N, C-alpha and C positions, 0 to 999 in steps of 0.2 A: 157310710161309716168312716170315721177317721182311720187312716192307715199310718202306722208308725214304723219306720225302718231303723233298726238298730238293736244291738244286743242289750239285754236287760241289766247286765252288770256295769254298763257304762254310766259314769256319773252324769253325763249330759243327757243320755236317754232317760235316766231316772228322774231328771227334772220334769220331763214331758209326762212320764207316767204318773208322777205325783200330782202334777197339775191336773191331769185328766181325772184322777181320783177325787181331788178336792172339788172340781167343777162338775163332776158327774157326767163326763163326756165319754160315751162308749167308743171303743177303738179295737182295732186288731193290730198286733205287733208282729213283725217279721224279723228274724235274726239276720242282721248284716254286720260285718265287721270281722275282726280277727277270729279265724277258725270257722267262720260262717260264709255266707255269700260275699264275694269280693267287692269292696267299695271302689276298686280301681277298674272295674269293668265298664265297658261303654254304656251299658244300661244305667248303672248307678251314676256315672259322671254326667249323664244327661240330666239327672235330677240335682246333683250337687257337684259342681266342678272342683270343689276342694277335696272330694273323696272322703268326707267325714260324716259320721253319724252324730245326731239323729237327722232324719228327714221325715217330714210329714206330707201326706197327700190328703187333702180335704176336698173330695169331689175332684174338680179339674184344677185345683189350686195346690201348688207344691211350694214348700218352704223349708229352708235349712237354717242353722244357727239356733242353738237351744234357747237362748234368752229371747230371741225374736219369736220363737215358737210359743213359749209360755205367755208372752205378751199377746200374741195373736189369739191364743185360746181364751185368755181372760177377756179380751175385747169381743170376740166372736160369740162366746157362749155365756155372756151375761154375768161374769164374775165381778161385778162392780164393787162388792164388799171387799174383795181382795186387791182390786186395782182401780181405785176411784178415779173419776174423770176430772175432778177439780185439780187445776194445774199444779198448785204448790204441793198438795198431798201426793200426787202422782210423781212429781219431781223427786221428792224425798225417797220414794220407793225405788225409782229408777237409779238414783245415785248409788244405792247399795247393790243393786243388780249389776251395774256397770263396774263397781269396785271389785265385786267378786270375780268378774270375768277378766279383769286386768291385774290389779295389784295382788289380790289374794291367790289367784290361779298361778301367777308367775312365781310367787314365793314358795309354794309347796312342791314345785316340779322336781327339783333334784332330790329332795328328801324322800318323796313318794316313790320315785323310780328306784332309788337305792334301797329303801327299807321294805317296801311292799312288793315292787316288781322284781327286785334283785337284779337290776340291769348291770351287766359287767362294765358298762361305760360310765356308771354313776357310783363308783366305789372309792373315790378319793376322799380320805378322812377330812381334809381341810375344807373341801367343797361341801361335804356333807354337813360339817359343823356350821358353816356359813348359811347353808340352806335351812337348817333347823332353826337357826337364830332369826333369820329373816321371816320364816313362817311364824315363829313365835311373836315377833314384833307386830305382825298383822293381826294375830289373834288377840293381842293386847289392845289393839285399836277396837276390835269387836267387843272385847270385855268392857271397855270404858263406855261404849255406846249402849250396851245392854244394861250396865249399871245405871245409866241415866234413864232409860225407858222403863226398867224393871219389868219388862214384858217381852216385846218382840223388836226386831232390828230397826224398823221404821217408826215405832211408836207403841201405843198400848194394844193395838190389834194385830192379829196375824194378817200378813199381806203377801203379795206375789214375791216380794224380796226375800221372804223367809224360805222360799223353796231353794234357790241356789245357795243361800247362806246356810240353811239347815243341812244341806248335803255336804257342804264344806266342813261344817262343824263335825258331822259324823266321820268324815275322812280324817280330821285331826285326831279325834279320840280313838279311831281304829288303826292308826299308824303307830307302830311300836317305837316311840321316842319318849324322852322325858317331858312330861307335861307340867308346866308351872301351875301353881294354884290360881285358878281363874274362876271364882265362885259364881259370878253372874253368867259366864259362859256355860258352866255345868248346869245351873238352874234352867237356862234356856234349852239346853239339850234335853233335860227331863221334861220341860214344858212341851216341847215339840213332840216328845215321845207319847204324849197323851192322845195324839192324833193317829187314828188307825192307818191313814194313808202314809204317814211317816214311817210307821213300823213296817209297812209292806215294801216301800220303795226307798226309804232312807236308812233308818237304823235297823237294818236287816242282816247284819253281819258282813256286809260288803263295804270295803273302804272307799 
């Protein structure tokens, strides 16, 4: 059975949990991370030298990096409907997964640490305003894409890209900041919320 190492509140662990639920992959999860078993221990570093969660173990195969993990799960467990093998279709999915991991992740960091984590090191008003503005610019990019598809981020169908993007959208709406009117984004949020796995691992009250 698949073994998932990481606390369930982590946004990156939740990608893996949501993917397993969508693909009907049975798993056991163990708490690792802040407040739980230490990720800087020798035992954990042997699995992931970056000391970050999640990590999965599938038999004798170990893998870290959340987006690599959900791609592996889709490939390994036959989720072709979510991650088609046709090159151009898959490339459109991958571009949004990679955008979430780079541009979008980077844009929310200061605002999230300030407004949700209440980090003392992230309370500069000017930096916070800039962080909120940058985050908003990226959500506007997503708004325009969703207005074009009128459905999901990579097109008419739910795909693997909607897992990291959907969790990012939940984080946006769960963070106490001023949210501009983005109707396509809001419709997308409600559309995802029709999926039981999203309610369990995405829109579950955790930012």
